[in-house]
N, C-alpha and C positions, 0 to 999 in steps of 0.2 A: 241362638242356642237351639239345640235339638229339643223337640217336645219330650216331656218326661213326667212321670207320676210324682205325687206327693212323697212317696217313699224314697224315690231316687233323690229328690231335692233334700229330704231330711238326711239321708246318708251323705249327700255332698256338703251340707251344712257342717256336719261333724268332721268330714274330711278336710274341709278348708281350715277348721280350728286347729287340727293337728298339723296340717300341712305347713301353716304359716308360723306356728309357734314353736313346734318341735325342733326344726333346724335353725333356731335363732342364734347363729354364731355372728359375732360382731366382725365385719370385714375391715380390719385395720390395713394400713399400708403394708409394705414389705416388713420383714422381721427387723431391718435396720431401724426403721422408725419406731417399732414397738418397744425397743429397748430404751427409748428416750423418755424421760419423765419430765413433765412440766410441773414445777412447784408453784402454787398460787399463795401469796401471802397477803395478810390483811392486818392493818394496824390494831385492830380491836381483838385479834385472836389470842387467846390465852396460851402461854407456853405450856401450862399444865394440861390444857385442853388438847393441844397439839401432841403432846407426849402420849396421851391416852389413845388418841384417835389415830396417830401415825401407823401403828401396827395394823389397825384395821384396814386403813387405806392401802397399805402395802399388800395385804392379803388380797384386797379387791383387785389391785392391778395385776397381781400374780395369777389370779383366777381368770381375769380377762385376757392376759397373755397366753395362757393355755388354751382358752376358748378360742382365740384368735389364730391358732395354728392352721396354716394353709392345708387344704385337703386336696393335694395334687402330688403327682410323682415327680421324682428327680428329672426323669426325661422330659416331662412336660415343662418344668421350670427352665430347662435349657433351650427349648425350642419356642417358647412363647414370650410375649412382651412382659416387661416388669410388672409386678403387682398381682401376679396370678394368685387367686385365693381358692377357687373351686375348680378341680380338674374334671375331666370328662366322666370318670367313673364314680364321682361322689354324689351326684344328684340322685334323688329319690322322689318318686311322684305317687299320688293317689291313682286309682284305676280309672277315674272319670274326672272330667272338668269340675273342679271343686268349688266354683264360685257361683253365687246366685247374682241376678241382675243388679241388685243394690250395690254390689261390691264396686262397680264401675260407674256409679252415678254421682253427680255433683251435689253439693249441699242444697241448692235450690231445687233440684229434682227430688231429692229425699224429703225435703220440707213439704213440697207439694203432695207427695204420696201420703205423708203422715196426716196432712190437713184433710185430704180426701177421705181418709179412713176413720176419721173421728165419728163416733156413732151420734145419731140424733136422739136424745132421750125421749122425745115425744113419739118418735116412731117406735121405739121399744115399748112405751106404755100402750101404744095402740096395737101391739101384737105384730109390728112390721118386722121385716127381715133384719137380720143382725148386722147388715152393712155389706157393702160391696167388697170384693177381693181387693188385695193391695193394689193401689193405683188404678182401679177400675170404677166405673159407674155402675149402678145397679143393673143397667142393661148389658154390662159385660164390656163396653168400650172403654178405651183410655180417656181420661178427662183431658189430658193434654200430652202431646208427644214431647219427646226430649227436645226437639227442635224448636217447639213453641216455647218451652221453658228456658231453654239455653241455645241460642243460634250461635253455633261455634265460629262460622265464618264472620258474622256480624260482630261477635264480641271481640275476636282477635283484630278485626279491622279497626275497631275502636281503640285498640292498644297499639297500633301501628308505630306510634312515636315512642313507645316504651321498649326500650332495648333489653335484651337478656342481661347485659352487663356482667359477664362472668369476670371474676377475679382472674387477673393475667396468669397467676400461678396455676389455677385450675385449667384455664384455656390451654396453656403450654402442656399440661399432662395429656389432655385429650388429643392435642396435635401430635404429641409424641407417640401415643398409642396408635393413631392412624397411620403414622410414618412406618411403623413396624409391619403393617399388613397391605397398605396400598402402594401401588407401583406406578411409574410412568406408563402411559399408554392405556390405562384401564378406563372402563366405562362405569360411571358411579351414579346411582340413584339416590338421592337424599330426601328422606321424608321428614316432615315437620321443618322444612327449610325456612330460614329467616335471613337476617342481615349478615350473619357470619356462619362459616362452615367448619372452622378450627382445623382446616386442612394444612399440611406442611406448605410453606410459601414456595418451595421449589418443585412441588409436585406438578407434573405436566399430564393432565388426564386427556384421554382421547375424547371423552364425553362426560358431562356432568349435568344432569337434569334435576332440578329442585322442584319438589311438590310440597307446597305449603298453603297457609291460609291468607297471607297478605302478599299481594303482587308487588307493591312498592318496596317492601322489605327484600324480597328475592331479587328485584332489580337493583338494589343497592348492594348486593353481594357480588363481588368481583369474581368469585370462583365459579358461579353458576352460569352456564352456557345457555340454557333454556329453561323455562319455568312453567309451572302449571298450578293453578289454583284448585285445590281439591279439599273437600271436607272429609278427613279421615275417619270422622265419627259417623258418617253416612255409609252404611254397609248393607249388604245382603247377608242375612244370617247364615253362618256356617259356610259361607262362600268366599266373600272378599269385600273390598271397598266398592262402593256403588257409584262407579264413574266409568263411562265408556272411553274417555280419553285416557284415564289411568290404566284401564284394563289393557289398552292397546299397548302400553309400556311393559306390561307383565307377560312377556312372551319369551323369557329366558335370555335376554340380551345383555344383562349387566354383570360385571365382575364383582361389584360390591353394592350393598345397600347400607347406607348410614343413616341413623335416626337418633340424633342427640337431644336430650331433654324434652322428650315428647311423650313417653309412656305415661307420665303422670297425668295426662290430659285425655287419654283415650277411653272411650266408652265400650269400644268393642275390640280390644287388643288382638284377640285370636284371628279375627278376620283380616286385620292389618298385617299380621305375620303370615297369613296364608297368601295374601297378595305379594308380599315381599319375596316369599319362597318362589312363586311363579316368575317373578321378575329376574331372579338370578340364573346364571349359567350353572351347569353342573360344576361343583367345586367352588362356586362364588361364595363370598362371605357377607353376612349380615352382622353389623356392629352396632350395638345399642348403648351408648354412654348415657348416664343420668346422674344427677346431683343428689346431695343429701336433701332430705324432705324439707328442711328450713331454708334452703338456698335462696329462693326468691318468692317466699310466702307473701311478702309485703306487696309484691307486684301482681301475682297471678292466682292468688288464693281462690278467687271465685271459680276458677277453671279446674281446680284440683278435683280428682275423683275420690271416693271414699277410701279405696284401697291405699291411695297415697297418704291421706290424712291418718289412717289407722295403723298402718304397717311401719315397722321401723326400718332404718336404712338397710340393715343386713337382711331383713325379710323381703325388702324390695328386690334384692338380688335373686332370691329363690322365686318370687313371683314373676319376675321378668323371665327367668329360665323356663318357667311353666308355659309362658306364651309360645316359646319355641316348641316344647313338648307336645302341647295340645293343639298346635296348628298343623304340623306335618309330621310329628312324632320321630320315627326312624328316618324320615326324609332329611332330617338335620344331623350333621355329623360333627364331632368335636366340640360339644357345648361346654363353654368355660365361662368363669366369672372372675373379674378382676377388681381389685381396690387400687385405684390410681390416685388416690388422695394425695395432695401435696403434703410435704413435710410439715408437721405442726398443725394440720388441719383439725377442726372442731370435730369431736367425736361424741357420740351419745353417752358413752360410759363416763365421759369427763363432766357431764352435766348432773343436774338433780341433786341427789343427796351429797355427792362429793363437793359441789360448789357450796352447798349450805353448810357443811361441816367445817370447810376451810374459810368460809366467809367471803369467797371470791365470786365474782360474776362471770368469769371466763374471759378469754382473750376475744374480744368482739371484733378484732382486726384479723384474726386467724382466718385462713381460707376454708371454704366448706369442703365436705368430703365429696369425692367423685368416684363413680363405679362404672364398669362396663360389663355387659353380658353379650357373648357372641357365639356363632356357629356357622358351619359351612353347609351348603346344599349338597346333598348326596345325589348321584346319578341314579336315574330309574333303570331298572333291570328291563332292557329292551326285548330280550328273548328268554324263554324258559329254559333254565338249566335243569335237566331231567334228574341230576343228582341232588338238586336243592330247590325243588318246586316251591317250597314255602317262602324262600327268599323273594322270588318273583311275585308271588301272591301278596306278600307284605308290602312291597314297593308299589303295587297298584292301589294300596289302600291308604298310603301316606296322606294324601289330600282329600280323601273320601268323606264327604259330609255325613252328618246323622249318626254314624257309628262313633262310639266312645272308644278310647284307647283299649278299655277292657274288652269290648266286643271284637275289635280287630285281633287281639291276641287270641281270643277263643275261636274265631272263625277261620283264621289263616291256616293252622294246621289241618283242620277239617276239610277246607277247600283243596289243600295239597293232596290229601288222601283220596278225595273225590276225583281229582285229576288223574291220579295214578291208576284208579280203578277203571277208567274208561278203556275201551278196547281198541279204538282206531284213532289215528292222529287227527282225522276230520272232526270226530266228536270232541277231542281235547282242544282243537282250535276254536271250535264253536263255543265251547265253555269259557275260554278266556275272554271272548267278546261279551260275555254275559256279567262280567264283574261289575260293570257300571250299574247294574240293577240292584246291587246291595243296598244303597241308600233308600230305594223305594221299599224294599222289604223290611228294613230296620224302622222305617217310618211307621209301619204297622206294629212291629214287634215291640217297640219301646212302650207302646200302650198297654202291653201285656204285663208290665213290671208289677202292677198292683195285683195280679193274680198269681196262682201257683205255677208260673211259668218261668223256670229258672233261666238265667243267662246262658248256661250250657245247652239248654233245650233250644233256646232262640238261635244260638250259633249253629246247632246241628241242623235246624230247619233251613237256615239261610244257606248253608253249605250244600244240603241236599237238593234244594231248589236250583241253585246256581250251577251245581254239578250235573243236573239233567239237561242234555243237549236240546230238548224242546222247550226249555224255559227261557223266555226273552225279556221277562219283566214287562210285558205289555200291560196296558191299562185293564184289559179283560182278566188277565191272570192275577194282577194285584188285587182287583175287586173280588175275585173269587177266593184269594188268600184271606182277605178281610172277612168274607162270610164264613170261611172254614174256621177262623180264629174266634168268631162270635162278636167281631167289632162292627159288623153291619148285619142288617136283618137277612137271614138266610133265605135263599130261593126255595120256593115251596116244591119245586119239581126235582131238586137235587140236594142241597145242603141240609134242608130241614129233615127229610127222611134218613139221609146218611147219619146225621147227628143223633137221631132217635135210635137208630139201629145199632150204633156202635157205642152207646152210652156207658157200657160197662168196661170198655177198653182202658188200659192204663194210659195216663197222659202222654208219655214218651212213645208209646205204640201209636196213639193217634197222631202225633207229630209226623212219625214216619210215614203213616198213610196220607196225611195232608200233603207231604212233600211229593208223593207219587202221583196224586190226583191233580193238583193244581197246574202243572206243566201241560196237562192234556187239554186245557181250555184255551180258546182264542185261535186255534189253528185254521178255522174256516174250512176244514175237511169234513165232508158229510160222513165219512166212514168213522172219523174220530167222534163226532157228535152221537153217532149211533152207539159207539162203544160206551160212551158216558151214560147213555140211557140204560144200556144193558147192564152196567155195573150196578146202578142204583136199583134196578128192578130185580137183580139177581141176588141181592144181599140176603133177604129173609129166606128164600128157598134154599140157599147155600147153607145158612145157619141150621135150618131144619134138618137137612141131610146129615150134617156133622152131629147134631144133638142125638139123632137117632142111632147113628153108628158108635158114638162115644157118650153113653149116658152119664158117665162119671166125670166128664170133663166140665169144669166150671165155665160160667157164662163169658167171663172176660176172655178165657182162652179160646172158646167157640168163636167169638167175635173177631179176635185177633187172627186166628187161623183162616176162618172163612173169608174175611175182607182182603187178606193179602193174597190168598190163592185166587180169588176172583180178580183182584186188580192186576195180578201178574199175568194172567191169561186173557182177560177180556178187555182191559182198558187200552192196550195198545193194538190198533187195527192190524189184522193180518196173522195174529197169533192164534186165537181161538174165537169161534162164534159162541154164543150163550149155549146153544144146544150142544156143541162139541165139548164145552166145559162140563155141562151137566152129565153128559155120558161118562166122562173120564172120572168125575167125582164119585159117581155111582159105582164104579169098579173098585174104588179104594176101600180098604178094610180099616177096623179100628187101629190095628198095629201100624198100618201105613200112615194114618193120620197122626197118631201119637208121635211116630218117629219124625215126621215133618215138623210138628210143633216143637219137639225137643231140639231138632237142628236149628229152627228159627231162634229159639231162646239161647242157644249156645252163641249165635252170632251177636245177640244183644250182650251176653256175658263178656265176649271178646272185645266188643266195642267199650264196654265198661272198663275192661283191663287196659285197653289202649288209652283211654281217657286218664285213668289213674296214673299210668306210665308218663303221659304227657304232663300231668300235674306235678309229678315227682321230678321231671326234668326241669320244669319252670322253677320249682322250689330250689333245685340244685343250682340253677343259673343265678337266682337271686341270692343264694347263699354265697356263691362264688364272687358276686359283686360286692357283697358285704365283707367278704374276706379281703378282697383287693382294696377296699377303702381303708380297712384296718392296717393292712400292709403298708399302704401309702403313708398313713399317719405315723406308723413306726419308723418308716424310712426318714420322714421329715424330722421326727424327734431325734433319731440317731444323728442325722446330718447337722442338726442344730447343736446337739451335744458335743460332737467332734469338731464343730466349726469347719466342716469340710465343704459346705456349699454356702456361698454368700452372694449377695448382690454387689456387683462391681460397678461402682458409680462411673468409671471411665468408659466401659463398653455399654452400660445400660442393660446388662443380662446377669442372670443368675449363673455362676460358674463354680467349678470345683477349685477351691483355693490352692491346693497343693499343686495342681497342674499348671495353673496360671502364675502362681508365685507372687501375686500382688499382696500389699499389706492389707490386713484385715481393718475395715473402717470402724470396728466397734470392739 
């Protein structure tokens, strides 16, 4: 994960609570199954009790049926595999990655952290420190790495003789789902590969590579052509799986990535999904089937992560969808969720209170639930479309590390405006080569979250820097950015005096000045080095002249006007020498200076209006999505009421009954 402040983590903790609980719909099979009621009887159940309880149970079921209404359009039902539950327009995400590190840890890892954080009463009595941070020693290092607490490869090797043992009815549903999207001649990468792939038996793939934890299991799988042992929990943060062999596969050569029954064991799912995106061809699909949380708890409980234990089956679908969203964002297309549970599958709403009231223990022979979340890889914008520069910018940030989804949405339109403002095609081309410097910039900016440095200000600074043709994101420039932000001790010959002499400027004006200064560093040009010295030495004399000419001007405006006039004329070699600038400034009158200041502030107001318009457009887009979701739900409700769209068991598709003319199955 990217470095973040305590404020960001606090917000993320609140976000994950709302994110995982708010959309807690139960993802039943298709409507055909939801109309069937299974009645449990018990010899000791009182007829009187059942008479009283019956209406309550019926209301519970009716509530569940309404809650289970699919959130997808009629068009999506017709074009996708059976069991579609969540259409492309129904997902809703928080603005940043909402999970803390503990969410994807196993019980043994959480227990170790809890043990390490217990305070020593004697140390408290002695006035010692209140204890180390979660999971760390007093010196700041981790007591034990995840690999030391739970070695994934070693653990799974120890389970090599324990098969997944899927119920045949569940395996058939996964196989049928694959058959809808996989075709002969495709190249397929399978993650979490083991002894079975659940592929259609008549499917003839051109290439099938298995990546799993146990070599012997993959060798026993007749579908796999070549295999590779890789620990998917060994990753490079915000980048991908930490394996050179695996990285060699991730060069866009696969038509499909399949990963069945694996997300429940991943410590770093975002990185695994990033690697998967890279492995796919444009238009390629990633299909992620998973089972109900209790499917094989008796076999692999020790390997389950906290999110799998704590979340419900329906929440797992939304969490899995978030792995797509926060790995490549808009780089994934057509994100959809399916409930492919066999008929009569165990459901969470059929457990607990209902079983207790009816005195039944449930059908232990019923198959478990099964679900799928999938999306396709969108093609990168290879060239800039001058009519939609922002689309090109957004595509370049799909896989960009460090930036949160919120940051990308804020910086993309600003970068597009910066691109449009450049005068020559050469400058525009240079700017596009600098996009890769954004992670370096944000690695510093995320540390400013705890200060009064808004996300909008961060985005504007990043866009201004990248939009400057002289900014290359070099180590020298990034180091000066950190000094300008106060994240590193300022240099005594430049940043310290600049900070002291511009102390009264408004924060957003300082950001604008910082964006203009930083690209001037690191050029190696003696004339540029001299211009930097002229700027810092000329600040106070410039302010003195302005104060003398405009005695009523407040100090913040004096510093704003003086620093920007000096920067515009002196900081870039070839424009004006310090002496030429001084002579020009001496000729200006109070009226001239007030006019320049007013003009400068009008630019600021215009930028503010542009930002407000951008925010209004974003809100309108979000409202349009909300309206679309509501319209979809209304369409589905109408279709159900009129019985015009049903699941055809003969074709395995959702169809319009009147057009096809088959007999309604319910």
